[in-house]
N, CA, C and O atoms as a Maestro MAE file, in Angstrom:
{
 s_m_m2io_version
 :::
 2.0.0
}

f_m_ct {
 s_m_title
 :::
 protein
 m_atom[220] {
  # First column is atom index #
  i_m_mmod_type
  r_m_x_coord
  r_m_y_coord
  r_m_z_coord
  i_m_residue_number
  s_m_chain_name
  s_m_pdb_residue_name
  s_m_pdb_atom_name
  i_m_atomic_number
  :::
  1 25 235.356 30.738 182.791 1 A "MET " " N  " 7
  2 3 236.522 31.580 182.755 1 A "MET " " CA " 6
  3 2 236.643 32.116 181.335 1 A "MET " " C  " 6
  4 15 236.510 31.367 180.367 1 A "MET " " O  " 8
  5 25 236.891 33.381 181.219 2 A "PHE " " N  " 7
  6 3 237.045 34.002 179.908 2 A "PHE " " CA " 6
  7 2 238.456 34.565 179.795 2 A "PHE " " C  " 6
  8 15 238.988 35.138 180.746 2 A "PHE " " O  " 8
  9 25 239.052 34.393 178.618 3 A "GLY " " N  " 7
  10 3 240.403 34.874 178.397 3 A "GLY " " CA " 6
  11 2 240.399 36.223 177.697 3 A "GLY " " C  " 6
  12 15 239.355 36.852 177.524 3 A "GLY " " O  " 8
  13 25 241.558 36.638 177.310 4 A "THR " " N  " 7
  14 3 241.718 37.884 176.566 4 A "THR " " CA " 6
  15 2 241.638 37.564 175.077 4 A "THR " " C  " 6
  16 15 241.399 36.417 174.699 4 A "THR " " O  " 8
  17 25 241.834 38.553 174.249 5 A "GLY " " N  " 7
  18 3 241.875 38.328 172.809 5 A "GLY " " CA " 6
  19 2 242.999 37.402 172.390 5 A "GLY " " C  " 6
  20 15 243.016 36.905 171.264 5 A "GLY " " O  " 8
  21 25 243.937 37.170 173.296 6 A "TRP " " N  " 7
  22 3 245.069 36.297 172.996 6 A "TRP " " CA " 6
  23 2 244.969 34.970 173.728 6 A "TRP " " C  " 6
  24 15 245.922 34.190 173.735 6 A "TRP " " O  " 8
  25 25 243.819 34.706 174.347 7 A "GLY " " N  " 7
  26 3 243.612 33.425 175.013 7 A "GLY " " CA " 6
  27 2 243.924 33.478 176.499 7 A "GLY " " C  " 6
  28 15 243.925 34.543 177.117 7 A "GLY " " O  " 8
  29 25 244.186 32.310 177.053 8 A "LEU " " N  " 7
  30 3 244.472 32.166 178.481 8 A "LEU " " CA " 6
  31 2 245.905 31.712 178.678 8 A "LEU " " C  " 6
  32 15 246.532 31.179 177.763 8 A "LEU " " O  " 8
  33 25 246.408 31.925 179.862 9 A "ALA " " N  " 7
  34 3 247.732 31.406 180.205 9 A "ALA " " CA " 6
  35 2 247.673 29.872 180.215 9 A "ALA " " C  " 6
  36 15 246.639 29.303 180.564 9 A "ALA " " O  " 8
  37 25 248.749 29.208 179.844 10 A "PRO " " N  " 7
  38 3 248.760 27.741 179.838 10 A "PRO " " CA " 6
  39 2 248.337 27.134 181.172 10 A "PRO " " C  " 6
  40 15 247.720 26.069 181.195 10 A "PRO " " O  " 8
  41 25 248.657 27.790 182.275 11 A "GLU " " N  " 7
  42 3 248.288 27.272 183.593 11 A "GLU " " CA " 6
  43 2 246.765 27.247 183.781 11 A "GLU " " C  " 6
  44 15 246.246 26.395 184.501 11 A "GLU " " O  " 8
  45 25 246.064 28.160 183.149 12 A "ALA " " N  " 7
  46 3 244.605 28.196 183.263 12 A "ALA " " CA " 6
  47 2 243.978 26.977 182.602 12 A "ALA " " C  " 6
  48 15 242.990 26.439 183.102 12 A "ALA " " O  " 8
  49 25 244.542 26.538 181.486 13 A "TYR " " N  " 7
  50 3 244.013 25.359 180.791 13 A "TYR " " CA " 6
  51 2 244.180 24.093 181.622 13 A "TYR " " C  " 6
  52 15 243.398 23.152 181.488 13 A "TYR " " O  " 8
  53 25 245.181 24.069 182.467 14 A "GLU " " N  " 7
  54 3 245.439 22.880 183.284 14 A "GLU " " CA " 6
  55 2 244.311 22.592 184.268 14 A "GLU " " C  " 6
  56 15 244.132 21.442 184.667 14 A "GLU " " O  " 8
  57 25 243.552 23.598 184.667 15 A "VAL " " N  " 7
  58 3 242.473 23.403 185.640 15 A "VAL " " CA " 6
  59 2 241.097 23.341 184.976 15 A "VAL " " C  " 6
  60 15 240.085 23.226 185.668 15 A "VAL " " O  " 8
  61 25 241.046 23.416 183.655 16 A "CYS " " N  " 7
  62 3 239.772 23.373 182.938 16 A "CYS " " CA " 6
  63 2 239.362 21.936 182.636 16 A "CYS " " C  " 6
  64 15 240.198 21.091 182.318 16 A "CYS " " O  " 8
  65 25 238.069 21.677 182.741 17 A "ASP " " N  " 7
  66 3 237.532 20.377 182.363 17 A "ASP " " CA " 6
  67 2 237.268 20.301 180.868 17 A "ASP " " C  " 6
  68 15 237.393 19.232 180.269 17 A "ASP " " O  " 8
  69 25 236.907 21.417 180.264 18 A "ASP " " N  " 7
  70 3 236.588 21.458 178.844 18 A "ASP " " CA " 6
  71 2 236.836 22.872 178.333 18 A "ASP " " C  " 6
  72 15 236.874 23.822 179.115 18 A "ASP " " O  " 8
  73 25 237.004 23.009 177.038 19 A "VAL " " N  " 7
  74 3 237.276 24.308 176.430 19 A "VAL " " CA " 6
  75 2 236.400 24.450 175.190 19 A "VAL " " C  " 6
  76 15 236.374 23.560 174.341 19 A "VAL " " O  " 8
  77 25 235.683 25.568 175.086 20 A "LEU " " N  " 7
  78 3 234.909 25.859 173.881 20 A "LEU " " CA " 6
  79 2 235.808 26.558 172.874 20 A "LEU " " C  " 6
  80 15 236.777 27.224 173.238 20 A "LEU " " O  " 8
  81 25 235.473 26.397 171.614 21 A "GLU " " N  " 7
  82 3 236.226 27.083 170.562 21 A "GLU " " CA " 6
  83 2 236.061 28.588 170.723 21 A "GLU " " C  " 6
  84 15 234.997 29.045 171.141 21 A "GLU " " O  " 8
  85 25 237.085 29.365 170.403 22 A "PRO " " N  " 7
  86 3 236.965 30.825 170.485 22 A "PRO " " CA " 6
  87 2 235.904 31.345 169.520 22 A "PRO " " C  " 6
  88 15 235.615 30.715 168.503 22 A "PRO " " O  " 8
  89 25 235.336 32.481 169.842 23 A "VAL " " N  " 7
  90 3 234.377 33.132 168.962 23 A "VAL " " CA " 6
  91 2 235.177 33.837 167.880 23 A "VAL " " C  " 6
  92 15 235.997 34.707 168.175 23 A "VAL " " O  " 8
  93 25 234.940 33.463 166.628 24 A "ASP " " N  " 7
  94 3 235.680 34.050 165.505 24 A "ASP " " CA " 6
  95 2 234.712 34.830 164.636 24 A "ASP " " C  " 6
  96 15 233.769 34.260 164.086 24 A "ASP " " O  " 8
  97 25 234.936 36.116 164.509 25 A "THR " " N  " 7
  98 3 234.061 36.945 163.688 25 A "THR " " CA " 6
  99 2 234.474 36.939 162.226 25 A "THR " " C  " 6
  100 15 233.721 37.400 161.368 25 A "THR " " O  " 8
  101 25 235.658 36.425 161.936 26 A "GLY " " N  " 7
  102 3 236.140 36.415 160.563 26 A "GLY " " CA " 6
  103 2 236.728 37.746 160.130 26 A "GLY " " C  " 6
  104 15 237.155 37.892 158.985 26 A "GLY " " O  " 8
  105 25 236.754 38.714 161.031 27 A "SER " " N  " 7
  106 3 237.236 40.045 160.674 27 A "SER " " CA " 6
  107 2 238.690 40.278 161.086 27 A "SER " " C  " 6
  108 15 239.292 41.280 160.698 27 A "SER " " O  " 8
  109 25 239.254 39.358 161.871 28 A "GLY " " N  " 7
  110 3 240.602 39.558 162.365 28 A "GLY " " CA " 6
  111 2 240.649 40.381 163.641 28 A "GLY " " C  " 6
  112 15 241.701 40.503 164.268 28 A "GLY " " O  " 8
  113 25 239.511 40.944 164.026 29 A "TYR " " N  " 7
  114 3 239.413 41.737 165.250 29 A "TYR " " CA " 6
  115 2 239.237 40.764 166.408 29 A "TYR " " C  " 6
  116 15 238.301 39.965 166.402 29 A "TYR " " O  " 8
  117 25 240.123 40.820 167.403 30 A "ASN " " N  " 7
  118 3 240.104 39.806 168.457 30 A "ASN " " CA " 6
  119 2 239.635 40.342 169.805 30 A "ASN " " C  " 6
  120 15 240.187 39.977 170.843 30 A "ASN " " O  " 8
  121 25 238.633 41.197 169.798 31 A "HIS " " N  " 7
  122 3 238.100 41.703 171.064 31 A "HIS " " CA " 6
  123 2 236.583 41.582 171.053 31 A "HIS " " C  " 6
  124 15 235.924 41.912 170.068 31 A "HIS " " O  " 8
  125 25 236.050 41.108 172.154 32 A "LEU " " N  " 7
  126 3 234.613 40.984 172.312 32 A "LEU " " CA " 6
  127 2 234.310 41.309 173.766 32 A "LEU " " C  " 6
  128 15 235.018 40.842 174.659 32 A "LEU " " O  " 8
  129 25 233.288 42.088 174.019 33 A "SER " " N  " 7
  130 3 232.977 42.417 175.412 33 A "SER " " CA " 6
  131 2 232.638 41.142 176.175 33 A "SER " " C  " 6
  132 15 232.149 40.176 175.590 33 A "SER " " O  " 8
  133 25 232.893 41.139 177.472 34 A "VAL " " N  " 7
  134 3 232.595 39.968 178.299 34 A "VAL " " CA " 6
  135 2 231.105 39.663 178.230 34 A "VAL " " C  " 6
  136 15 230.713 38.497 178.192 34 A "VAL " " O  " 8
  137 25 230.285 40.680 178.213 35 A "ARG " " N  " 7
  138 3 228.828 40.486 178.127 35 A "ARG " " CA " 6
  139 2 228.462 39.733 176.853 35 A "ARG " " C  " 6
  140 15 227.666 38.795 176.893 35 A "ARG " " O  " 8
  141 25 229.032 40.132 175.738 36 A "SER " " N  " 7
  142 3 228.740 39.460 174.473 36 A "SER " " CA " 6
  143 2 229.302 38.045 174.455 36 A "SER " " C  " 6
  144 15 228.632 37.111 174.013 36 A "SER " " O  " 8
  145 25 230.521 37.889 174.931 37 A "ALA " " N  " 7
  146 3 231.139 36.559 174.964 37 A "ALA " " CA " 6
  147 2 230.342 35.614 175.854 37 A "ALA " " C  " 6
  148 15 230.136 34.454 175.498 37 A "ALA " " O  " 8
  149 25 229.895 36.098 177.005 38 A "ALA " " N  " 7
  150 3 229.124 35.256 177.923 38 A "ALA " " CA " 6
  151 2 227.810 34.822 177.286 38 A "ALA " " C  " 6
  152 15 227.402 33.671 177.442 38 A "ALA " " O  " 8
  153 25 227.144 35.722 176.572 39 A "SER " " N  " 7
  154 3 225.871 35.348 175.949 39 A "SER " " CA " 6
  155 2 226.075 34.303 174.859 39 A "SER " " C  " 6
  156 15 225.241 33.411 174.698 39 A "SER " " O  " 8
  157 25 227.161 34.395 174.114 40 A "ILE " " N  " 7
  158 3 227.455 33.402 173.084 40 A "ILE " " CA " 6
  159 2 227.779 32.064 173.720 40 A "ILE " " C  " 6
  160 15 227.326 31.027 173.236 40 A "ILE " " O  " 8
  161 25 228.552 32.067 174.790 41 A "VAL " " N  " 7
  162 3 228.914 30.825 175.476 41 A "VAL " " CA " 6
  163 2 227.676 30.147 176.054 41 A "VAL " " C  " 6
  164 15 227.522 28.931 175.930 41 A "VAL " " O  " 8
  165 25 226.797 30.915 176.680 42 A "VAL " " N  " 7
  166 3 225.564 30.335 177.227 42 A "VAL " " CA " 6
  167 2 224.744 29.714 176.103 42 A "VAL " " C  " 6
  168 15 224.198 28.624 176.269 42 A "VAL " " O  " 8
  169 25 224.651 30.386 174.973 43 A "ASP " " N  " 7
  170 3 223.926 29.844 173.830 43 A "ASP " " CA " 6
  171 2 224.559 28.539 173.355 43 A "ASP " " C  " 6
  172 15 223.847 27.576 173.072 43 A "ASP " " O  " 8
  173 25 225.862 28.498 173.266 44 A "ARG " " N  " 7
  174 3 226.549 27.265 172.841 44 A "ARG " " CA " 6
  175 2 226.314 26.131 173.823 44 A "ARG " " C  " 6
  176 15 226.067 24.996 173.415 44 A "ARG " " O  " 8
  177 25 226.390 26.426 175.106 45 A "LEU " " N  " 7
  178 3 226.207 25.385 176.115 45 A "LEU " " CA " 6
  179 2 224.787 24.823 176.090 45 A "LEU " " C  " 6
  180 15 224.601 23.607 176.138 45 A "LEU " " O  " 8
  181 25 223.799 25.688 176.016 46 A "PHE " " N  " 7
  182 3 222.422 25.196 175.963 46 A "PHE " " CA " 6
  183 2 222.129 24.523 174.635 46 A "PHE " " C  " 6
  184 15 221.292 23.624 174.568 46 A "PHE " " O  " 8
  185 25 222.802 24.942 173.585 47 A "GLY " " N  " 7
  186 3 222.623 24.321 172.280 47 A "GLY " " CA " 6
  187 2 223.195 22.921 172.219 47 A "GLY " " C  " 6
  188 15 222.835 22.148 171.331 47 A "GLY " " O  " 8
  189 25 224.086 22.571 173.152 48 A "MET " " N  " 7
  190 3 224.703 21.243 173.147 48 A "MET " " CA " 6
  191 2 223.919 20.241 173.985 48 A "MET " " C  " 6
  192 15 224.306 19.075 174.062 48 A "MET " " O  " 8
  193 25 222.821 20.673 174.617 49 A "ARG " " N  " 7
  194 3 222.044 19.764 175.447 49 A "ARG " " CA " 6
  195 2 221.426 18.674 174.598 49 A "ARG " " C  " 6
  196 15 221.035 18.912 173.456 49 A "ARG " " O  " 8
  197 25 221.340 17.491 175.150 50 A "GLU " " N  " 7
  198 3 220.731 16.357 174.477 50 A "GLU " " CA " 6
  199 2 219.267 16.659 174.204 50 A "GLU " " C  " 6
  200 15 218.561 17.177 175.070 50 A "GLU " " O  " 8
  201 25 218.821 16.342 173.025 51 A "GLY " " N  " 7
  202 3 217.416 16.560 172.670 51 A "GLY " " CA " 6
  203 2 217.129 17.904 172.052 51 A "GLY " " C  " 6
  204 15 216.018 18.147 171.581 51 A "GLY " " O  " 8
  205 25 218.125 18.792 172.045 52 A "SER " " N  " 7
  206 3 217.896 20.087 171.432 52 A "SER " " CA " 6
  207 2 218.087 19.954 169.920 52 A "SER " " C  " 6
  208 15 218.771 19.035 169.469 52 A "SER " " O  " 8
  209 25 217.498 20.848 169.136 53 A "PRO " " N  " 7
  210 3 217.637 20.763 167.679 53 A "PRO " " CA " 6
  211 2 219.108 20.711 167.268 53 A "PRO " " C  " 6
  212 15 219.940 21.451 167.792 53 A "PRO " " O  " 8
  213 25 219.403 19.844 166.341 54 A "GLY " " N  " 7
  214 3 220.765 19.728 165.829 54 A "GLY " " CA " 6
  215 2 221.637 18.755 166.584 54 A "GLY " " C  " 6
  216 15 222.808 18.597 166.238 54 A "GLY " " O  " 8
  217 25 221.107 18.087 167.621 55 A "THR " " N  " 7
  218 3 221.932 17.102 168.347 55 A "THR " " CA " 6
  219 2 221.467 15.713 168.052 55 A "THR " " C  " 6
  220 15 222.033 14.750 168.567 55 A "THR " " O  " 8
  :::
 }
 m_bond[219] {
  # First column is bond index #
  i_m_from
  i_m_to
  i_m_order
  :::
  1 1 2 1
  2 2 3 1
  3 3 4 2
  4 3 5 1
  5 5 6 1
  6 6 7 1
  7 7 8 2
  8 7 9 1
  9 9 10 1
  10 10 11 1
  11 11 12 2
  12 11 13 1
  13 13 14 1
  14 14 15 1
  15 15 16 2
  16 15 17 1
  17 17 18 1
  18 18 19 1
  19 19 20 2
  20 19 21 1
  21 21 22 1
  22 22 23 1
  23 23 24 2
  24 23 25 1
  25 25 26 1
  26 26 27 1
  27 27 28 2
  28 27 29 1
  29 29 30 1
  30 30 31 1
  31 31 32 2
  32 31 33 1
  33 33 34 1
  34 34 35 1
  35 35 36 2
  36 35 37 1
  37 37 38 1
  38 38 39 1
  39 39 40 2
  40 39 41 1
  41 41 42 1
  42 42 43 1
  43 43 44 2
  44 43 45 1
  45 45 46 1
  46 46 47 1
  47 47 48 2
  48 47 49 1
  49 49 50 1
  50 50 51 1
  51 51 52 2
  52 51 53 1
  53 53 54 1
  54 54 55 1
  55 55 56 2
  56 55 57 1
  57 57 58 1
  58 58 59 1
  59 59 60 2
  60 59 61 1
  61 61 62 1
  62 62 63 1
  63 63 64 2
  64 63 65 1
  65 65 66 1
  66 66 67 1
  67 67 68 2
  68 67 69 1
  69 69 70 1
  70 70 71 1
  71 71 72 2
  72 71 73 1
  73 73 74 1
  74 74 75 1
  75 75 76 2
  76 75 77 1
  77 77 78 1
  78 78 79 1
  79 79 80 2
  80 79 81 1
  81 81 82 1
  82 82 83 1
  83 83 84 2
  84 83 85 1
  85 85 86 1
  86 86 87 1
  87 87 88 2
  88 87 89 1
  89 89 90 1
  90 90 91 1
  91 91 92 2
  92 91 93 1
  93 93 94 1
  94 94 95 1
  95 95 96 2
  96 95 97 1
  97 97 98 1
  98 98 99 1
  99 99 100 2
  100 99 101 1
  101 101 102 1
  102 102 103 1
  103 103 104 2
  104 103 105 1
  105 105 106 1
  106 106 107 1
  107 107 108 2
  108 107 109 1
  109 109 110 1
  110 110 111 1
  111 111 112 2
  112 111 113 1
  113 113 114 1
  114 114 115 1
  115 115 116 2
  116 115 117 1
  117 117 118 1
  118 118 119 1
  119 119 120 2
  120 119 121 1
  121 121 122 1
  122 122 123 1
  123 123 124 2
  124 123 125 1
  125 125 126 1
  126 126 127 1
  127 127 128 2
  128 127 129 1
  129 129 130 1
  130 130 131 1
  131 131 132 2
  132 131 133 1
  133 133 134 1
  134 134 135 1
  135 135 136 2
  136 135 137 1
  137 137 138 1
  138 138 139 1
  139 139 140 2
  140 139 141 1
  141 141 142 1
  142 142 143 1
  143 143 144 2
  144 143 145 1
  145 145 146 1
  146 146 147 1
  147 147 148 2
  148 147 149 1
  149 149 150 1
  150 150 151 1
  151 151 152 2
  152 151 153 1
  153 153 154 1
  154 154 155 1
  155 155 156 2
  156 155 157 1
  157 157 158 1
  158 158 159 1
  159 159 160 2
  160 159 161 1
  161 161 162 1
  162 162 163 1
  163 163 164 2
  164 163 165 1
  165 165 166 1
  166 166 167 1
  167 167 168 2
  168 167 169 1
  169 169 170 1
  170 170 171 1
  171 171 172 2
  172 171 173 1
  173 173 174 1
  174 174 175 1
  175 175 176 2
  176 175 177 1
  177 177 178 1
  178 178 179 1
  179 179 180 2
  180 179 181 1
  181 181 182 1
  182 182 183 1
  183 183 184 2
  184 183 185 1
  185 185 186 1
  186 186 187 1
  187 187 188 2
  188 187 189 1
  189 189 190 1
  190 190 191 1
  191 191 192 2
  192 191 193 1
  193 193 194 1
  194 194 195 1
  195 195 196 2
  196 195 197 1
  197 197 198 1
  198 198 199 1
  199 199 200 2
  200 199 201 1
  201 201 202 1
  202 202 203 1
  203 203 204 2
  204 203 205 1
  205 205 206 1
  206 206 207 1
  207 207 208 2
  208 207 209 1
  209 209 210 1
  210 210 211 1
  211 211 212 2
  212 211 213 1
  213 213 214 1
  214 214 215 1
  215 215 216 2
  216 215 217 1
  217 217 218 1
  218 218 219 1
  219 219 220 2
  :::
 }
}
């Protein structure tokens, strides 16, 4: 589930098992295309697998 630049409604968090940190560009701009956000999330998820570099 992906939220807006302002996050998700509190009710959405109630049904989530886990939450990744928001993508922060450091620019103060709070919009990212869903395509870009999804690719970053997939990278983070695969990067957290056991046995991968950095774990």
